[in-house]
C-alpha atoms as one frame of an Amber mdcrd trajectory, in Angstrom:
protein
   6.953 -45.790 -24.732  10.093 -45.309 -26.914  11.563 -41.836 -26.520  13.315
 -40.226 -29.423  15.500 -37.227 -29.102  14.353 -33.762 -30.461  17.110 -33.907
 -33.091  15.401 -37.045 -34.583  12.243 -35.038 -35.200  14.153 -32.009 -36.356
  15.954 -34.147 -38.943  12.598 -35.737 -39.985  10.879 -32.456 -40.536  13.886
 -31.008 -42.506  13.766 -33.986 -44.737  10.062 -33.612 -45.394  10.381 -30.015
 -46.186  13.230 -30.552 -48.673  11.322 -33.352 -50.309   8.237 -31.217 -50.745
  10.280 -28.187 -51.854  11.733 -30.409 -54.626   8.285 -31.292 -55.964   7.208
 -27.642 -56.149  10.156 -26.105 -57.834  10.638 -25.773 -61.507  12.661 -28.654
 -62.951  15.468 -26.488 -64.042  18.302 -29.143 -63.576  16.158 -31.968 -65.190
  15.701 -29.792 -68.234  19.362 -28.984 -68.439  20.349 -32.764 -68.113  17.878
 -33.731 -70.801  19.344 -31.030 -73.154  22.826 -32.138 -72.519  21.973 -35.763
 -73.099  20.237 -34.877 -76.382  23.237 -32.827 -77.423  25.711 -35.691 -76.588
  23.510 -38.069 -78.606  23.586 -35.760 -81.509  27.372 -35.447 -81.380  27.696
 -39.265 -81.411  25.755 -39.422 -84.650  22.293 -40.538 -83.271  20.536 -38.326
 -85.844  21.929 -40.627 -88.627  22.120 -43.982 -86.683  19.036 -44.000 -84.537
  16.823 -41.051 -85.610  13.646 -42.394 -84.190  15.075 -42.725 -80.651  16.606
 -39.233 -80.716  13.279 -37.874 -82.024  11.442 -39.441 -79.185  13.848 -37.805
 -76.719  13.385 -34.456 -78.574   9.589 -34.887 -78.276   9.603 -35.702 -74.670
  11.836 -32.508 -73.974   9.307 -30.471 -76.083   6.532 -31.914 -73.889   8.437
 -30.786 -70.842   8.887 -27.301 -72.203   5.130 -27.228 -72.973   4.309 -27.971
 -69.383   6.576 -25.347 -68.185   5.025 -22.961 -70.630   1.595 -23.508 -69.280
   2.354 -21.744 -65.904   4.247 -21.895 -62.774   2.366 -24.456 -60.634   3.480
 -27.653 -58.913   1.343 -29.899 -61.133   2.895 -28.398 -64.238   6.419 -28.691
 -62.884   5.667 -32.296 -61.915   4.754 -33.193 -65.408   7.599 -31.114 -66.861
   9.954 -32.948 -64.509   8.799 -36.429 -65.521   9.076 -35.692 -69.240  12.489
 -34.148 -68.853  13.717 -37.166 -67.042  12.183 -39.523 -69.676  13.857 -37.345
 -72.317  17.301 -37.718 -70.715  16.901 -41.496 -70.382  15.814 -41.996 -74.014
  18.559 -39.617 -75.199  21.143 -41.681 -73.231  19.747 -44.834 -74.882  20.311
 -43.016 -78.328  23.586 -42.221 -77.416  24.591 -45.739 -76.397  22.975 -47.249
 -79.453  24.649 -44.762 -81.743  28.038 -45.549 -80.237  27.345 -49.199 -80.539
  26.389 -48.778 -84.278  29.536 -46.715 -84.896  31.732 -49.281 -83.303  29.918
 -51.938 -85.633  30.650 -49.862 -88.526  34.260 -49.391 -87.788  34.677 -52.981
 -87.022  33.130 -54.042 -90.408  35.510 -51.589 -92.226  38.692 -53.167 -90.961
């Protein structure tokens, strides 16, 4: 039988506890990240250049906030976390597409 040192089991237990703790904590960082990504997309002109994508990001952030408003429970937080992460990814897509459109506009003007 293979023997493992006690420290191996201690590290495994701490890792499992941290992973479980992340799933049951409110998604504060994810919400903040999504808000910042949406703000960056807005500053890059996404509202004018890719409004549908920006709106989708804002809708997903709204969904996340709705889950948070339903109460402090792990299932609501998990759903809020998922929606906030999706909002961030969509906002980053809006940011990228807005910058690409801006670059095309400035290239055509030259």
